[in-house]
Steps between C-alpha positions, in 0.01 A plus 500: 500500500412728789793617704469441873566822693628484854253584773609825663343756735360796304718809545196732528555817686399508864147626546468845652316502828238757546419641848149349495628149430755516785231586748286220371801264536550609863125454567499152360807408698329634807195286433727203447664558836158533676378176335814319610458623856146367498609176339779441753336646810466160660874440445597835633311452829629144558729470799674187377827474300712229353792335678757667278401850625676435832802372310532837316514666834811300583649584155471871501418630849781731629708436183672780314419590141846379402428151646179484299681599183763234565220243485497560123852365479432175681460276200581181691185472705221256420221754523611814317238767449625818660263731302204324659635399835742758635483847345116550518492390857797719597319797331173421661643472848605861480126596499303204629545320826538121490199462729269648235406230240231730359762761422713248327195387296433860403860532389470180296168623356673827407758308291214316336335830413823614339485197275137582413609856411781368279268259327260791435792701356624212281154448348475872425842490335397210282145605444494886528169640622357162607453593864222249557728218378782621721265520802362151427852357468620653826182394684529148360850475652351562845255210448773244425507249789880511532467855633316381807778291651763771544248733653364238740813324614754789477775268380665690211470810297432324179383811325849653499607274211189587305570865557856465367383305197218746418732800534744332270243431228361855529845647478579293190180601327556870584858479379418307186225738395719809560745589230736700715813423702301510818279233339801281448587536870145391591548201279828409672342545840 
């Protein structure tokens, strides 16, 4: 009888990056950003916004950082999503005026491009050297229809949760593949 072995991640050493490959990665990510700007140019130039955008002004305008952090402790409210509704808008208002929906869309697009970069990195971790596959996966994410709604209506920074999830998965893979104490700390992160 064959013995069933548990499915585990291979503990292969991390691939060494050469300088040429890093520049190619930066070039592909730049191309991805340009394609996303072209794809979303109609959204970025739209003067409209969703009804919740004005509500966020009430939530965070002239509030202290401590007040925004206390929102993470309000577990008794019916609509509890401080990572999407409070902190990104508080950070954004430090740089963008509330009368600039295009600036807020660019800020949201920036968080989406961070997700694309993390998808690219994750694919390269799982499939070393497969830059075309990484580029295709990251570009495919920009084509998913659910990406359009946050950029058009400016209602929530939905990409923050994806960023946290992707960073957690990448940290686990890096920690699991490393056989050092620092690797164990990445796994616990």
